py3Dmol code that shows the C-alpha trace and the ligand (Angstrom):
import py3Dmol

protein = """\
ATOM      1  CA  UNK A   1      90.666  19.093  36.996  1.00  0.00           C
ATOM      2  CA  UNK A   2      87.624  21.318  37.286  1.00  0.00           C
ATOM      3  CA  UNK A   3      84.355  19.559  38.141  1.00  0.00           C
ATOM      4  CA  UNK A   4      82.308  18.758  35.074  1.00  0.00           C
ATOM      5  CA  UNK A   5      78.729  19.918  34.564  1.00  0.00           C
ATOM      6  CA  UNK A   6      76.155  17.220  35.519  1.00  0.00           C
ATOM      7  CA  UNK A   7      74.609  14.792  33.022  1.00  0.00           C
ATOM      8  CA  UNK A   8      70.882  14.620  32.502  1.00  0.00           C
ATOM      9  CA  UNK A   9      69.532  11.076  31.965  1.00  0.00           C
ATOM     10  CA  UNK A  10      65.998  10.216  30.740  1.00  0.00           C
ATOM     11  CA  UNK A  11      64.845   6.606  30.315  1.00  0.00           C
ATOM     12  CA  UNK A  12      61.433   6.369  28.737  1.00  0.00           C
ATOM     13  CA  UNK A  13      59.881   2.988  28.906  1.00  0.00           C
ATOM     14  CA  UNK A  14      56.500   1.809  27.613  1.00  0.00           C
ATOM     15  CA  UNK A  15      54.683   2.736  30.814  1.00  0.00           C
ATOM     16  CA  UNK A  16      56.964   5.056  32.764  1.00  0.00           C
ATOM     17  CA  UNK A  17      59.782   7.546  32.636  1.00  0.00           C
ATOM     18  CA  UNK A  18      62.817   7.447  34.888  1.00  0.00           C
ATOM     19  CA  UNK A  19      65.074  10.419  35.212  1.00  0.00           C
ATOM     20  CA  UNK A  20      68.253  11.130  37.120  1.00  0.00           C
ATOM     21  CA  UNK A  21      71.289  13.440  37.218  1.00  0.00           C
ATOM     22  CA  UNK A  22      74.853  12.017  37.331  1.00  0.00           C
ATOM     23  CA  UNK A  23      77.238  14.403  39.116  1.00  0.00           C
ATOM     24  CA  UNK A  24      80.808  14.750  40.462  1.00  0.00           C
ATOM     25  CA  UNK A  25      84.082  13.190  39.373  1.00  0.00           C
ATOM     26  CA  UNK A  26      82.669   9.675  39.458  1.00  0.00           C
ATOM     27  CA  UNK A  27      79.382  10.801  37.788  1.00  0.00           C
ATOM     28  CA  UNK A  28      77.413   9.031  40.479  1.00  0.00           C
ATOM     29  CA  UNK A  29      73.726   8.562  39.706  1.00  0.00           C
ATOM     30  CA  UNK A  30      71.554  10.767  41.889  1.00  0.00           C
ATOM     31  CA  UNK A  31      68.184   9.509  43.072  1.00  0.00           C
ATOM     32  CA  UNK A  32      65.900   8.409  40.237  1.00  0.00           C
ATOM     33  CA  UNK A  33      62.643  10.275  39.671  1.00  0.00           C
ATOM     34  CA  UNK A  34      59.843   8.032  38.249  1.00  0.00           C
ATOM     35  CA  UNK A  35      56.732   9.283  36.532  1.00  0.00           C
ATOM     36  CA  UNK A  36      53.993   7.422  34.586  1.00  0.00           C
ATOM     37  CA  UNK A  37      53.896   8.297  30.934  1.00  0.00           C
ATOM     38  CA  UNK A  38      50.902  10.564  30.324  1.00  0.00           C
ATOM     39  CA  UNK A  39      48.369   9.366  27.779  1.00  0.00           C
ATOM     40  CA  UNK A  40      49.611  10.625  24.411  1.00  0.00           C
ATOM     41  CA  UNK A  41      47.572  10.830  21.263  1.00  0.00           C
ATOM     42  CA  UNK A  42      49.939  12.658  18.840  1.00  0.00           C
ATOM     43  CA  UNK A  43      52.221  10.498  16.700  1.00  0.00           C
ATOM     44  CA  UNK A  44      54.885  13.301  16.565  1.00  0.00           C
ATOM     45  CA  UNK A  45      55.215  13.208  20.412  1.00  0.00           C
ATOM     46  CA  UNK A  46      54.545  16.797  21.206  1.00  0.00           C
ATOM     47  CA  UNK A  47      52.929  15.885  24.537  1.00  0.00           C
ATOM     48  CA  UNK A  48      55.789  13.518  25.433  1.00  0.00           C
ATOM     49  CA  UNK A  49      58.241  16.397  24.660  1.00  0.00           C
ATOM     50  CA  UNK A  50      56.430  18.682  27.071  1.00  0.00           C
ATOM     51  CA  UNK A  51      56.352  16.039  29.752  1.00  0.00           C
ATOM     52  CA  UNK A  52      60.080  15.274  29.262  1.00  0.00           C
ATOM     53  CA  UNK A  53      61.013  18.985  29.482  1.00  0.00           C
ATOM     54  CA  UNK A  54      58.964  19.259  32.700  1.00  0.00           C
ATOM     55  CA  UNK A  55      60.692  16.186  34.199  1.00  0.00           C
ATOM     56  CA  UNK A  56      64.068  17.513  33.164  1.00  0.00           C
ATOM     57  CA  UNK A  57      63.610  20.751  34.975  1.00  0.00           C
ATOM     58  CA  UNK A  58      62.232  18.977  38.067  1.00  0.00           C
ATOM     59  CA  UNK A  59      65.277  16.639  38.307  1.00  0.00           C
ATOM     60  CA  UNK A  60      67.844  19.352  37.460  1.00  0.00           C
ATOM     61  CA  UNK A  61      66.422  21.754  40.074  1.00  0.00           C
ATOM     62  CA  UNK A  62      68.136  24.775  38.483  1.00  0.00           C
ATOM     63  CA  UNK A  63      71.457  23.082  37.515  1.00  0.00           C
ATOM     64  CA  UNK A  64      72.713  23.284  33.952  1.00  0.00           C
ATOM     65  CA  UNK A  65      73.687  19.939  32.341  1.00  0.00           C
ATOM     66  CA  UNK A  66      76.757  19.633  30.126  1.00  0.00           C
ATOM     67  CA  UNK A  67      75.183  16.758  28.111  1.00  0.00           C
ATOM     68  CA  UNK A  68      72.059  14.577  28.206  1.00  0.00           C
ATOM     69  CA  UNK A  69      70.908  11.136  27.091  1.00  0.00           C
ATOM     70  CA  UNK A  70      67.415  10.026  26.148  1.00  0.00           C
ATOM     71  CA  UNK A  71      66.245   6.469  25.783  1.00  0.00           C
ATOM     72  CA  UNK A  72      62.993   5.604  24.024  1.00  0.00           C
ATOM     73  CA  UNK A  73      61.076   2.231  23.715  1.00  0.00           C
ATOM     74  CA  UNK A  74      59.798   0.529  20.563  1.00  0.00           C
ATOM     75  CA  UNK A  75      61.635   0.714  17.296  1.00  0.00           C
ATOM     76  CA  UNK A  76      64.135   3.501  17.266  1.00  0.00           C
ATOM     77  CA  UNK A  77      66.601   4.530  14.514  1.00  0.00           C
ATOM     78  CA  UNK A  78      69.659   5.912  16.342  1.00  0.00           C
ATOM     79  CA  UNK A  79      71.345   6.916  13.083  1.00  0.00           C
ATOM     80  CA  UNK A  80      68.475   9.114  11.880  1.00  0.00           C
ATOM     81  CA  UNK A  81      67.682   9.977  15.511  1.00  0.00           C
ATOM     82  CA  UNK A  82      64.042   9.089  15.192  1.00  0.00           C
ATOM     83  CA  UNK A  83      61.453   7.074  17.175  1.00  0.00           C
ATOM     84  CA  UNK A  84      60.204   4.974  14.310  1.00  0.00           C
ATOM     85  CA  UNK A  85      57.357   3.126  16.071  1.00  0.00           C
ATOM     86  CA  UNK A  86      56.182   2.825  19.592  1.00  0.00           C
ATOM     87  CA  UNK A  87      52.902   0.964  20.256  1.00  0.00           C
ATOM     88  CA  UNK A  88      52.585   2.291  23.904  1.00  0.00           C
ATOM     89  CA  UNK A  89      53.505   5.930  23.259  1.00  0.00           C
ATOM     90  CA  UNK A  90      51.782   6.173  19.837  1.00  0.00           C
ATOM     91  CA  UNK A  91      54.951   7.571  18.195  1.00  0.00           C
ATOM     92  CA  UNK A  92      55.386   7.257  14.428  1.00  0.00           C
ATOM     93  CA  UNK A  93      58.710   8.457  12.839  1.00  0.00           C
ATOM     94  CA  UNK A  94      59.033  11.185  15.415  1.00  0.00           C
ATOM     95  CA  UNK A  95      62.203  13.402  15.697  1.00  0.00           C
ATOM     96  CA  UNK A  96      61.992  13.516  19.488  1.00  0.00           C
ATOM     97  CA  UNK A  97      65.704  13.463  20.297  1.00  0.00           C
ATOM     98  CA  UNK A  98      66.577  16.621  18.245  1.00  0.00           C
ATOM     99  CA  UNK A  99      63.453  18.399  19.277  1.00  0.00           C
ATOM    100  CA  UNK A 100      64.228  17.780  22.979  1.00  0.00           C
ATOM    101  CA  UNK A 101      67.933  18.774  22.534  1.00  0.00           C
ATOM    102  CA  UNK A 102      66.780  22.062  21.043  1.00  0.00           C
ATOM    103  CA  UNK A 103      64.189  22.649  23.750  1.00  0.00           C
ATOM    104  CA  UNK A 104      66.645  21.986  26.563  1.00  0.00           C
ATOM    105  CA  UNK A 105      69.509  23.664  24.891  1.00  0.00           C
ATOM    106  CA  UNK A 106      71.881  20.808  25.592  1.00  0.00           C
ATOM    107  CA  UNK A 107      73.716  18.193  23.420  1.00  0.00           C
ATOM    108  CA  UNK A 108      71.748  14.963  23.702  1.00  0.00           C
ATOM    109  CA  UNK A 109      72.713  11.325  22.984  1.00  0.00           C
ATOM    110  CA  UNK A 110      69.922   8.967  21.924  1.00  0.00           C
ATOM    111  CA  UNK A 111      69.414   5.173  22.462  1.00  0.00           C
ATOM    112  CA  UNK A 112      66.947   2.341  22.706  1.00  0.00           C
ATOM    113  CA  UNK A 113      65.656   1.667  26.178  1.00  0.00           C
ATOM    114  CA  UNK A 114      66.206  -2.104  26.245  1.00  0.00           C
ATOM    115  CA  UNK A 115      69.302  -2.141  24.104  1.00  0.00           C
ATOM    116  CA  UNK A 116      71.039   0.586  26.110  1.00  0.00           C
ATOM    117  CA  UNK A 117      70.170  -1.107  29.410  1.00  0.00           C
ATOM    118  CA  UNK A 118      71.558  -4.361  27.956  1.00  0.00           C
ATOM    119  CA  UNK A 119      74.749  -2.551  26.987  1.00  0.00           C
ATOM    120  CA  UNK A 120      75.102  -1.374  30.567  1.00  0.00           C
ATOM    121  CA  UNK A 121      74.499  -4.901  31.863  1.00  0.00           C
ATOM    122  CA  UNK A 122      77.196  -6.203  29.582  1.00  0.00           C
ATOM    123  CA  UNK A 123      79.822  -3.532  30.437  1.00  0.00           C
ATOM    124  CA  UNK A 124      79.118  -2.845  34.072  1.00  0.00           C
ATOM    125  CA  UNK A 125      76.929  -5.705  35.286  1.00  0.00           C
ATOM    126  CA  UNK A 126      76.626  -9.501  34.751  1.00  0.00           C
ATOM    127  CA  UNK A 127      78.533  -9.413  31.435  1.00  0.00           C
ATOM    128  CA  UNK A 128      81.722  -7.842  32.694  1.00  0.00           C
ATOM    129  CA  UNK A 129      84.006 -10.863  32.423  1.00  0.00           C
ATOM    130  CA  UNK A 130      83.146 -11.329  28.670  1.00  0.00           C
ATOM    131  CA  UNK A 131      81.568 -13.992  26.524  1.00  0.00           C
ATOM    132  CA  UNK A 132      81.745 -14.750  22.782  1.00  0.00           C
ATOM    133  CA  UNK A 133      77.983 -14.291  22.300  1.00  0.00           C
ATOM    134  CA  UNK A 134      75.696 -12.962  24.962  1.00  0.00           C
ATOM    135  CA  UNK A 135      71.941 -12.762  24.964  1.00  0.00           C
ATOM    136  CA  UNK A 136      70.296 -10.491  27.423  1.00  0.00           C
ATOM    137  CA  UNK A 137      66.644 -11.452  28.018  1.00  0.00           C
ATOM    138  CA  UNK A 138      64.386  -9.113  29.928  1.00  0.00           C
ATOM    139  CA  UNK A 139      61.199 -10.804  31.201  1.00  0.00           C
ATOM    140  CA  UNK A 140      58.539  -8.581  32.596  1.00  0.00           C
ATOM    141  CA  UNK A 141      55.072  -7.711  31.230  1.00  0.00           C
ATOM    142  CA  UNK A 142      56.520  -8.800  27.875  1.00  0.00           C
ATOM    143  CA  UNK A 143      59.804 -10.328  26.766  1.00  0.00           C
ATOM    144  CA  UNK A 144      62.623  -8.403  25.121  1.00  0.00           C
ATOM    145  CA  UNK A 145      66.072  -9.551  24.057  1.00  0.00           C
ATOM    146  CA  UNK A 146      69.416  -8.074  23.005  1.00  0.00           C
ATOM    147  CA  UNK A 147      72.208 -10.024  21.356  1.00  0.00           C
ATOM    148  CA  UNK A 148      75.884  -9.161  21.516  1.00  0.00           C
ATOM    149  CA  UNK A 149      78.651 -10.607  19.418  1.00  0.00           C
ATOM    150  CA  UNK A 150      81.596 -10.047  21.767  1.00  0.00           C
ATOM    151  CA  UNK A 151      81.022  -6.507  23.043  1.00  0.00           C
ATOM    152  CA  UNK A 152      79.135  -5.407  19.876  1.00  0.00           C
ATOM    153  CA  UNK A 153      75.338  -5.195  20.235  1.00  0.00           C
ATOM    154  CA  UNK A 154      73.297  -6.353  17.219  1.00  0.00           C
ATOM    155  CA  UNK A 155      71.814  -2.945  16.684  1.00  0.00           C
ATOM    156  CA  UNK A 156      69.202  -3.151  13.845  1.00  0.00           C
ATOM    157  CA  UNK A 157      65.864  -1.286  14.241  1.00  0.00           C
ATOM    158  CA  UNK A 158      63.341  -4.052  15.278  1.00  0.00           C
ATOM    159  CA  UNK A 159      65.994  -6.549  16.571  1.00  0.00           C
ATOM    160  CA  UNK A 160      65.359  -8.191  19.885  1.00  0.00           C
ATOM    161  CA  UNK A 161      61.772  -9.518  19.567  1.00  0.00           C
ATOM    162  CA  UNK A 162      62.436 -12.938  21.237  1.00  0.00           C
ATOM    163  CA  UNK A 163      59.064 -12.483  22.982  1.00  0.00           C
ATOM    164  CA  UNK A 164      57.329 -12.689  19.617  1.00  0.00           C
ATOM    165  CA  UNK A 165      58.801 -15.980  18.275  1.00  0.00           C
ATOM    166  CA  UNK A 166      56.415 -18.960  18.177  1.00  0.00           C
ATOM    167  CA  UNK A 167      56.688 -21.675  20.829  1.00  0.00           C
ATOM    168  CA  UNK A 168      54.559 -24.804  21.433  1.00  0.00           C
ATOM    169  CA  UNK A 169      51.618 -23.955  23.559  1.00  0.00           C
ATOM    170  CA  UNK A 170      51.830 -20.224  22.781  1.00  0.00           C
ATOM    171  CA  UNK A 171      48.562 -18.328  22.482  1.00  0.00           C
ATOM    172  CA  UNK A 172      47.055 -15.473  20.505  1.00  0.00           C
ATOM    173  CA  UNK A 173      49.256 -12.398  21.075  1.00  0.00           C
ATOM    174  CA  UNK A 174      48.564  -8.635  21.167  1.00  0.00           C
ATOM    175  CA  UNK A 175      51.003  -8.330  18.268  1.00  0.00           C
ATOM    176  CA  UNK A 176      48.546 -10.078  15.965  1.00  0.00           C
ATOM    177  CA  UNK A 177      50.395 -13.425  15.678  1.00  0.00           C
ATOM    178  CA  UNK A 178      49.616 -16.624  17.481  1.00  0.00           C
ATOM    179  CA  UNK A 179      51.962 -18.643  19.606  1.00  0.00           C
ATOM    180  CA  UNK A 180      54.352 -15.993  20.824  1.00  0.00           C
ATOM    181  CA  UNK A 181      56.706 -16.808  23.686  1.00  0.00           C
ATOM    182  CA  UNK A 182      55.620 -13.918  25.842  1.00  0.00           C
ATOM    183  CA  UNK A 183      51.950 -15.117  25.834  1.00  0.00           C
ATOM    184  CA  UNK A 184      52.934 -17.934  28.185  1.00  0.00           C
ATOM    185  CA  UNK A 185      56.450 -17.144  29.567  1.00  0.00           C
ATOM    186  CA  UNK A 186      56.297 -13.455  30.510  1.00  0.00           C
ATOM    187  CA  UNK A 187      55.331 -12.482  34.071  1.00  0.00           C
ATOM    188  CA  UNK A 188      51.895 -11.464  32.796  1.00  0.00           C
ATOM    189  CA  UNK A 189      51.645 -14.692  30.634  1.00  0.00           C
ATOM    190  CA  UNK A 190      52.399 -16.892  33.633  1.00  0.00           C
ATOM    191  CA  UNK A 191      49.724 -15.226  35.713  1.00  0.00           C
ATOM    192  CA  UNK A 192      47.165 -15.565  32.905  1.00  0.00           C
ATOM    193  CA  UNK A 193      48.133 -19.249  32.353  1.00  0.00           C
ATOM    194  CA  UNK A 194      47.488 -19.925  36.067  1.00  0.00           C
ATOM    195  CA  UNK A 195      44.128 -18.172  35.899  1.00  0.00           C
ATOM    196  CA  UNK A 196      43.108 -20.278  32.929  1.00  0.00           C
ATOM    197  CA  UNK A 197      44.246 -23.541  34.569  1.00  0.00           C
ATOM    198  CA  UNK A 198      42.820 -22.871  38.048  1.00  0.00           C
ATOM    199  CA  UNK A 199      39.991 -20.410  37.434  1.00  0.00           C
ATOM    200  CA  UNK A 200      41.372 -18.236  40.175  1.00  0.00           C
ATOM    201  CA  UNK A 201      42.731 -14.723  39.873  1.00  0.00           C
ATOM    202  CA  UNK A 202      46.291 -13.794  41.008  1.00  0.00           C
ATOM    203  CA  UNK A 203      48.193 -10.632  41.467  1.00  0.00           C
ATOM    204  CA  UNK A 204      51.100 -11.727  39.288  1.00  0.00           C
ATOM    205  CA  UNK A 205      53.829 -14.289  38.503  1.00  0.00           C
ATOM    206  CA  UNK A 206      55.285 -14.037  42.019  1.00  0.00           C
ATOM    207  CA  UNK A 207      52.074 -15.324  43.545  1.00  0.00           C
ATOM    208  CA  UNK A 208      51.980 -18.143  41.020  1.00  0.00           C
ATOM    209  CA  UNK A 209      55.574 -19.130  42.135  1.00  0.00           C
ATOM    210  CA  UNK A 210      54.578 -18.949  45.772  1.00  0.00           C
ATOM    211  CA  UNK A 211      51.628 -21.284  45.111  1.00  0.00           C
ATOM    212  CA  UNK A 212      53.707 -23.703  43.037  1.00  0.00           C
ATOM    213  CA  UNK A 213      56.165 -23.917  45.935  1.00  0.00           C
ATOM    214  CA  UNK A 214      53.293 -24.561  48.323  1.00  0.00           C
ATOM    215  CA  UNK A 215      52.240 -27.516  46.207  1.00  0.00           C
ATOM    216  CA  UNK A 216      49.438 -26.000  43.992  1.00  0.00           C
ATOM    217  CA  UNK A 217      49.529 -28.255  40.848  1.00  0.00           C
ATOM    218  CA  UNK A 218      47.984 -25.553  38.518  1.00  0.00           C
ATOM    219  CA  UNK A 219      50.645 -23.086  39.571  1.00  0.00           C
ATOM    220  CA  UNK A 220      53.405 -25.700  39.082  1.00  0.00           C
ATOM    221  CA  UNK A 221      52.050 -26.414  35.627  1.00  0.00           C
ATOM    222  CA  UNK A 222      51.964 -22.708  34.624  1.00  0.00           C
ATOM    223  CA  UNK A 223      55.466 -22.200  35.875  1.00  0.00           C
ATOM    224  CA  UNK A 224      56.799 -25.350  34.145  1.00  0.00           C
ATOM    225  CA  UNK A 225      55.107 -24.337  30.847  1.00  0.00           C
ATOM    226  CA  UNK A 226      56.881 -21.016  30.959  1.00  0.00           C
ATOM    227  CA  UNK A 227      60.261 -22.576  31.714  1.00  0.00           C
ATOM    228  CA  UNK A 228      59.833 -25.084  28.823  1.00  0.00           C
ATOM    229  CA  UNK A 229      58.848 -22.312  26.400  1.00  0.00           C
ATOM    230  CA  UNK A 230      61.883 -20.163  27.417  1.00  0.00           C
ATOM    231  CA  UNK A 231      64.163 -23.232  27.023  1.00  0.00           C
ATOM    232  CA  UNK A 232      62.587 -23.808  23.576  1.00  0.00           C
ATOM    233  CA  UNK A 233      63.359 -20.222  22.483  1.00  0.00           C
ATOM    234  CA  UNK A 234      66.850 -20.278  23.967  1.00  0.00           C
ATOM    235  CA  UNK A 235      67.601 -23.601  22.176  1.00  0.00           C
ATOM    236  CA  UNK A 236      67.066 -21.781  18.839  1.00  0.00           C
ATOM    237  CA  UNK A 237      69.343 -18.891  19.981  1.00  0.00           C
ATOM    238  CA  UNK A 238      72.131 -21.280  20.884  1.00  0.00           C
ATOM    239  CA  UNK A 239      71.796 -23.203  17.638  1.00  0.00           C
ATOM    240  CA  UNK A 240      71.652 -20.093  15.567  1.00  0.00           C
ATOM    241  CA  UNK A 241      74.284 -17.889  17.193  1.00  0.00           C
ATOM    242  CA  UNK A 242      76.276 -20.106  19.587  1.00  0.00           C
ATOM    243  CA  UNK A 243      75.037 -18.040  22.565  1.00  0.00           C
ATOM    244  CA  UNK A 244      77.414 -18.883  25.441  1.00  0.00           C
ATOM    245  CA  UNK A 245      75.938 -16.523  28.057  1.00  0.00           C
ATOM    246  CA  UNK A 246      72.374 -15.670  28.825  1.00  0.00           C
ATOM    247  CA  UNK A 247      71.694 -12.810  31.245  1.00  0.00           C
ATOM    248  CA  UNK A 248      68.112 -12.860  32.574  1.00  0.00           C
ATOM    249  CA  UNK A 249      66.691  -9.581  33.824  1.00  0.00           C
ATOM    250  CA  UNK A 250      63.341  -7.952  34.337  1.00  0.00           C
ATOM    251  CA  UNK A 251      60.649  -8.401  36.994  1.00  0.00           C
ATOM    252  CA  UNK A 252      60.522 -12.261  36.582  1.00  0.00           C
ATOM    253  CA  UNK A 253      64.309 -12.514  37.297  1.00  0.00           C
ATOM    254  CA  UNK A 254      63.431 -11.621  40.920  1.00  0.00           C
ATOM    255  CA  UNK A 255      62.399 -15.220  41.240  1.00  0.00           C
ATOM    256  CA  UNK A 256      66.209 -16.003  41.135  1.00  0.00           C
ATOM    257  CA  UNK A 257      67.177 -19.644  41.167  1.00  0.00           C
ATOM    258  CA  UNK A 258      63.539 -20.688  41.289  1.00  0.00           C
ATOM    259  CA  UNK A 259      63.601 -19.677  37.683  1.00  0.00           C
ATOM    260  CA  UNK A 260      67.191 -20.163  36.613  1.00  0.00           C
ATOM    261  CA  UNK A 261      67.807 -23.593  37.964  1.00  0.00           C
ATOM    262  CA  UNK A 262      64.910 -25.321  36.131  1.00  0.00           C
ATOM    263  CA  UNK A 263      65.636 -23.189  33.030  1.00  0.00           C
ATOM    264  CA  UNK A 264      69.241 -24.453  32.903  1.00  0.00           C
ATOM    265  CA  UNK A 265      68.048 -28.050  33.326  1.00  0.00           C
ATOM    266  CA  UNK A 266      65.275 -27.728  30.641  1.00  0.00           C
ATOM    267  CA  UNK A 267      67.735 -26.113  28.145  1.00  0.00           C
ATOM    268  CA  UNK A 268      70.468 -28.721  28.860  1.00  0.00           C
ATOM    269  CA  UNK A 269      68.035 -31.483  28.222  1.00  0.00           C
ATOM    270  CA  UNK A 270      67.169 -30.089  24.804  1.00  0.00           C
ATOM    271  CA  UNK A 271      70.685 -29.182  23.644  1.00  0.00           C
ATOM    272  CA  UNK A 272      71.986 -32.762  23.107  1.00  0.00           C
ATOM    273  CA  UNK A 273      75.458 -32.199  21.665  1.00  0.00           C
ATOM    274  CA  UNK A 274      75.498 -28.281  21.737  1.00  0.00           C
ATOM    275  CA  UNK A 275      77.375 -26.659  24.629  1.00  0.00           C
ATOM    276  CA  UNK A 276      75.079 -25.158  27.239  1.00  0.00           C
ATOM    277  CA  UNK A 277      75.375 -21.478  27.812  1.00  0.00           C
ATOM    278  CA  UNK A 278      75.911 -20.000  31.283  1.00  0.00           C
ATOM    279  CA  UNK A 279      72.503 -18.666  32.474  1.00  0.00           C
ATOM    280  CA  UNK A 280      72.992 -15.857  35.009  1.00  0.00           C
ATOM    281  CA  UNK A 281      70.838 -13.117  36.610  1.00  0.00           C
ATOM    282  CA  UNK A 282      71.201  -9.504  35.632  1.00  0.00           C
ATOM    283  CA  UNK A 283      73.016  -7.312  38.259  1.00  0.00           C
ATOM    284  CA  UNK A 284      71.973  -3.736  37.662  1.00  0.00           C
ATOM    285  CA  UNK A 285      68.232  -4.270  38.252  1.00  0.00           C
ATOM    286  CA  UNK A 286      65.862  -1.460  37.420  1.00  0.00           C
ATOM    287  CA  UNK A 287      68.653   1.161  37.121  1.00  0.00           C
ATOM    288  CA  UNK A 288      70.210  -0.566  34.109  1.00  0.00           C
ATOM    289  CA  UNK A 289      68.572   1.941  31.727  1.00  0.00           C
ATOM    290  CA  UNK A 290      69.967   4.989  33.636  1.00  0.00           C
ATOM    291  CA  UNK A 291      73.405   3.384  33.848  1.00  0.00           C
ATOM    292  CA  UNK A 292      73.305   2.834  30.120  1.00  0.00           C
ATOM    293  CA  UNK A 293      72.098   6.432  29.554  1.00  0.00           C
ATOM    294  CA  UNK A 294      75.040   7.641  31.563  1.00  0.00           C
ATOM    295  CA  UNK A 295      77.381   5.675  29.343  1.00  0.00           C
ATOM    296  CA  UNK A 296      75.818   7.382  26.193  1.00  0.00           C
ATOM    297  CA  UNK A 297      76.032  10.851  27.801  1.00  0.00           C
ATOM    298  CA  UNK A 298      79.708  10.311  28.779  1.00  0.00           C
ATOM    299  CA  UNK A 299      80.571   9.184  25.258  1.00  0.00           C
ATOM    300  CA  UNK A 300      78.879  12.242  23.863  1.00  0.00           C
ATOM    301  CA  UNK A 301      80.698  14.515  26.254  1.00  0.00           C
ATOM    302  CA  UNK A 302      84.102  12.832  25.309  1.00  0.00           C
ATOM    303  CA  UNK A 303      83.352  13.368  21.584  1.00  0.00           C
ATOM    304  CA  UNK A 304      82.531  17.014  22.199  1.00  0.00           C
ATOM    305  CA  UNK A 305      85.755  17.462  24.162  1.00  0.00           C
ATOM    306  CA  UNK A 306      87.700  15.881  21.273  1.00  0.00           C
ATOM    307  CA  UNK A 307      86.039  18.292  18.834  1.00  0.00           C
ATOM    308  CA  UNK A 308      86.988  21.248  20.961  1.00  0.00           C
ATOM    309  CA  UNK A 309      90.607  20.174  21.158  1.00  0.00           C
ATOM    310  CA  UNK A 310      90.898  19.817  17.428  1.00  0.00           C
ATOM    311  CA  UNK A 311      92.879  22.743  15.961  1.00  0.00           C
TER     312      UNK A 311
END
"""
ligand_1 = """\
1
ZN
Zn 53.503 -11.575 19.597
"""
view = py3Dmol.view(width=600, height=400)
view.addModel(protein, "pdb")
view.setStyle({"model": 0}, {"cartoon": {"style": "trace"}})
view.addModel(ligand_1, "xyz")
view.setStyle({"model": 1}, {"stick": {}})
view.zoomTo()
view.show()
């Protein structure tokens, strides 16, 4: 079998862009290139398109891809192939995927950054052995979630905003609401909670955890508040959907069992008669988006092959 052309993979998040090329029979991911998203003012994404084209030529280094995949943050409509809304990138109903495909002259698959990363985690990471209903929760600067019924992602524009459901103790949020989970339980929220309680500035949630483990009561209180708020939100998820596996990813998941053990206990305490879900760490780490983009590009390539074989 002749070697296939490489796949170009672009994962645009709220603050940075990751790019890689998958090559060879196993389509191994090459080294990821990481660039900050340049400040964009235009809602149609012209500046973003130029930046993506530049990054593509940098990572391809003269090679010609057979297919590509692009992931975008915010609210995306994969059926209409549009970036409907992105607070960080300023996009409003922008036809970025087709414009980029045309500019690069390559067939291009399109997906949501968090949703596609969660699909990769389900298929190739911590979800591999299957669950009836899985919730992937990504806790970083904010909190995003993706639900799966079996292997099928609940793919509705705007789904996955667990970070913006109200919890006891939640504060005024940048989204305009008050009480949102991520105001106290995201990595940034934990650091801010500690600063409010102690009057001292910290670098981030990791430092709060270190201080909690060293016996700092304000740090312990900030950490416990976050765990309780996460358990509160997960309780609703279990009651509503019967979630039986929760995969926790994002920067805060680097805390490992320091986060997961108290979270399991806090949730079990609330659930009374409902079965407790397995709560496990994500396995793909920061590359989940690129792994997911590779899945989209491979599926596109297969559908193009099938079209070619059709008489
Ligand atoms: Zn909010």
